[in-house]
N, C-alpha and C positions, 0 to 999 in steps of 0.2 A: 638047136639055137640056144645060146645063153640068155637068161632073162634076169631082171632085177638090176639094181645099181650097186649091190654090195660087192660083187666081184670086180666091178669097174673101179671102185674106190680102192679095193685091195691091190689091184694091179697098178694103179697110179702111185700108191705108197711104195710098192716094190721098185717102180721106175725112179722115183725121187731119191730113195735111200739105198739103191742098189750100189754095191761096191764095184760092180763090173762096168759101171757107166764110164763113158769116155772121159779121160782126165780133163781135157779142155772144156767139155760141157760142164763137168763138176766145178771147175774154177769159175766159169761164167755164172753158174747157179749161186755159188757162194758170194760172188761180188754183187749179184742182184739182191740177195737177202741182206747183205750189209748195207747196200744203198737204200733199200726201203726202210731198214731199221733206223739208220741215221737220220733219214728225212722225217720219219714219224717222231723220233725223239726230239729233233730240233723244233718241230712244230709244237709239240707239247710244252717244251721249255720256254720258247719265245712267247707263246700264248699265256703261260702262267706268269711270266715276268710282266707282260703288258697288263694283265688283270691285277696283279699285285701292285704295280705302280699306280694304276688308276685308283684302287682302293686306298692306298697310302695317301695319295694326293687329296682324294675326297675327304678322308678322315682329317687331314690337316686343315683343309678349307672349312669343313663344318665345325671344327673346334676353334679356329682362330677368327673366323668371320661370322657375322650375324646371318641368320637364316632369312630374315626379312629386314629390309632397311626402309625407313620412312623419312624422306627428306622434306623439310619445310622451312619457310623463311622467317615467320614471326615466332619469336621465342615464347610468346604467350599462348601459342597453340598447343604446347607440350601437354598440359594436363588433360585437355580435351582428347588429344590423340591417344594418350596412354589409357584413358578411360574407355575409349572406343575399342582399342586392341584387346583389352581384358574382357570386354563384353562379347566380342566376336570369337575369340579363341578361348575355349574352356580351360579352366585352371589345371585340369588333368593333362592337358596338352602343352601348356605354357611352361617354359623353363626360366626365362628371364626377360625383362623389359628394361632397357637402360637408355638414358639420354646421353648423347655424345656430341662432340663438335671437333672438327678437323681444321688445322691451319697449316698452310704451306709457308716455308721459310728456310732460313739457314741457321745451322747450329755452329756457334763459334767456340772453339776450344783453344787452349794454349798451343796445341800442336797443329792447328789448322781449322778449316771450316768445311762443312758439307751440307748439301741440301737434304732436308728431312720433311716428314709429316709429323706435326705435333698434334697428338690426339688427346682430347679431354675425355676422361672416363672416370669411373669410380674404381679405385685400386682394389677394393674387395672382390670385384668381378674377376680380376686376373688370377686371384688365388684359387678360384673354383675351376679354372681350366686345366685339364690333365695334360694337354699338349704343351703347356707353357711351364718351363722351369724358372721359378721366380725366387730371387734372393733379395730380401730387404735388409738394408744396413742400419745399424743403430747410430745415426749421426745427429749432431745437435741441430735443432730446428732454427730456422731463420725466417721470420715473417716477411722480410723484404724480398725473399727469393722463393720461387715456386718449386716444390719438390718434384722431381721427375724420375722415371724408370726408363733406362736406356737399354738397347740391345747389347748382348754380349760381344758380338762381332764388331759393333761400332766402338765399344769401350776398348777392345783389343787393338783396333786400328789406330786410334788416337791416344792410347795410353791413359784413358780416363779412369780415375780411382774414386772410391766411395767418398762422398762429401765434397767432391770437387765442384767449383763454381763454373757455370757455363753461361752462355748468352744465346738467346733466340732472336734472330733478326727477321721480323715479320714482313710480309709483302704489304701489310697495311702500314699506313703512316699519315703524315700531315704535309700538305702542300703549303709552302711559304714563299715569300718573294725571292728567297735565296735558293729555292728548289725543293725537291721532295726529301723529307726526312722520315725514314722507316722507324717503326716502333722497335725498341730493344727491350726484351724481357729477361731479367736475370733468373737463372735456374740453379738448382742445387741437386746433385746426383743422390737420390735416395735409395735406388735399387737397380738391379740388373735382371733382365729376362732373356730367355733363350727358347726359340721355337723350332730350330733346325732348318728354317727357311731363310736363306741368305738375304733376300730382299726385305723381309720383316726385321731381321736382327741388325740390319745396317741402315734402314731407312725410316723406322718409326720410333718415336719417343712418346711415352705416356705421361700425362699430367693430370692432376685432379680437375674434374669438370667445373666445379663451382669456382675454383680459383682462377683458372685460365680464361673462363668466359667473362670474368670481371675485368681482366686486363685487355682482352682482345674480343672483337666482334666477328664471328665467322660469317662467311658469305651465305651459309645455310646451316641449319641445325639438323640433327638426325636422331631418330629413335631406333635402336637396334633391338630386334626381337629374336630370341632363340627358342626353338621348339624341342620337345622331347623326341619327336619324329621329324627330322629335317625334310623328309621327302613329302611332307604335307604342306611345305612352305608355299608352293604355287597356289594351292587351293585357298589358303587363308589370305594370301596376297591379293587375289582377285576380289575377295569379299571386303577386305580393308579398303582397297582402291575404290570399289563401288560405293562404299559408305562415305568415304571422304569426298568423293567427286574429283574430277580431273581439274587441275589448275590450282587446287588448294595445297596438295602435297603430291610427291612422287613416291611410289611404292615399287620396290624391286626385290626379287628373291635371289638366293645364292646361285641358282642355276642360270639366271639371266646374267649375273655379273661374270660368270665363268663360261658362258656359252661357247665362245670361240675356242677356248682351251680344250673343252671336252669334245668339240667337233673335230679338232685337229688330232686329238688322241684316238678318237674312233677311226678316223681315216688312216692313221698310221698303223693301227692294229689290223685293219682290213687289208692294207697293202702288204704287210708282212705275212698275213695269212695266205694271201693269193700267191706270193712269191714262194713260200715254203710248200704250198700245195703243188706248185709247178715242179718243185724238187722231187716230190713223191712221184709225179707223172714221169719225169725224166728217168728216175731210178727204175720204174716199172718197164721202161723200154728195154732195160737189160734183161728183165724176166721174159719179155717177148723174144729177145734174141736167144736166150737159153732154151726156151721151149721150142723155138724153131729148129735149133740144132738137135734137140732131143727127138723131135719128130723125124728128122733126117736119119738119125741113128737107129730109130726103131721102125723104119719102113718095112723091113722084112717081117717083124712081129705084126705090124698092122695088116700086111697082106695075108698072113696066115690066119689072123683073127677074122678077116673078111671072108676068107675061103671057108672057114668053119661056120659061116652064117651070121657073124656079128654085124648088125646094121651100122650105117654111117653115124647114127645118133649115139650109139654105144662108144664108138671110137672118139667122137667129139667129147663125150663126157669123161673118158679116161684122161685125155690130155688137158681138158679143162681142169680136172681135179689136180693134175700135176702142177699146173701153173698156180692154181688157187692155193695149194698147200705151201708152195714156196712163198707166195705173197703173205699168207697167214703167219708163217714162221717169221718173216721180216717184220710184219706189223706187231706181232707178239713181243719180239725182242726189243723193238722200238718203244713199245708201251712200258715195258719193265725198265728199260734204260732211262727214258724220259721222266717217268714218275719217280724213280729212285733219285735221279739228279735233283728234281724239284724238291723232294722231301729233305734231301741233304742240305740244299741251299736255304730252305725255310728254317731248319733247325740250327744250322751253322752258317750264319751270314758272313761270308769271307770276302765278297766283292764290294769294296768300298767305293762310293760315288763322290765326286767333288761337290762340296756343299754350295759352291758358287753357282752351280748349274741345276742341281736336283734338290728337291725339298726333303729328301730322305738320306740318311747317312749310308745305309747299305742297300744293295739291290733287293727289292722286295719280290717275293714269289708267292703266288696264291694259286694252288692247283684245285680246280673245280671238277667234280665228277661229270657234269654235263658236257664240259669241254673235252674231257678224255673220251667220252662216248661219241661225241660229234666227230672228233679227229679219227677215231678208230673206224667209225662207220664210213667216213669219207675215203679213208685209205682202202678199206675192203671193197667199196663200190668201184673205185678206180681199178683195183686188182681184177675184179670181175670183168670189166671192159677190156683190160689188157690181155686177159687169158683167152678171149674169144677167138682172136685171129689165128694163133697157132693151132688151137683145137679144131677150128673150122678147116684149116689147111690139112690137118691129119685126116679128118673125116672124108676129104675129097681124094684121098690116095686111091689109085686104081690098082687092085691086087695083081691083075694079069700082067701089067707092065713091069711091076717090081719082081715078080717070080720069074718072068722071062729073062730079065736082066741078070738074075742070079744064075 
């Protein structure tokens, strides 16, 4: 009786790579390997794209939006709130604290009008943001007009040039016996910014905080806080809200503002992962078919091995190794193909995305080692399950019946 598993693995390798194997069985085996390889590669690439897209969006959000926003009604609360924020958040963790105010209204140009958000900030803070491409023009100052910085896409859409005079039609106004008269604020284009996010570049206009709050009264004021570690925002948000008390001010962090978006992104990634995992399962059915045909081709060999005293467990291991080797070849080729494609797309971004839909110019790709290990482990686990049926069928072959038929 043969003992050990070395000879079983050796015989499995002979069966898989034998040149005498039936041609149709060989074709099915090749198709099975290609199917597994393409499925694994697709899963790696799609997962890398989803991870890259999430990282790019988070980077944009963290750069362009405050990490903590404190909304309050009374303008006189600002010094107290700023003092409290600096007391709760250590200086080593704090990046900036800035007073802002936002106004809704309509921007009127010579070429037309459009609804925008006019945001009062300090222009120096825009220069510190790496994700914002800022260009300030050397235009003559005009004390009667408020200098503004508009989005590049908005300027291109309406043909706005440096130094051009604009008007902001506010939703605030005065009720008179003749009806409602909105406030009209004269503006002058001082600069242009670009973030790469279409909604920002077409829907936001920046103005100096001190100047715009003298002309207009916002429905609420805000203090925007940025941290050196954005992922500590929720911790400090809870402490600030507790210190301020409920009703005095409303405190929110960037994760709360974008909760629905990240939830949708997570569900989309999970859905794609499930669909592509099903592709791997479907491709492994081809391996089952190939192994079943191999078992039928090798019935005589199985009968001879059983006649020499090989136990059914030994036969099971031989054909399990056969299927597992085919699966591993497919998984290995898929890993090389998927990782190579991800590395190529990461270094040479060639797939351009429409700026009106996506916040990034090119398709982002981020390949993570833990994802590759997870996908490889999942594919191998499914392969193990797929190889059991044909191997079990081979081990149940009755040698007497096979030799009698011969």
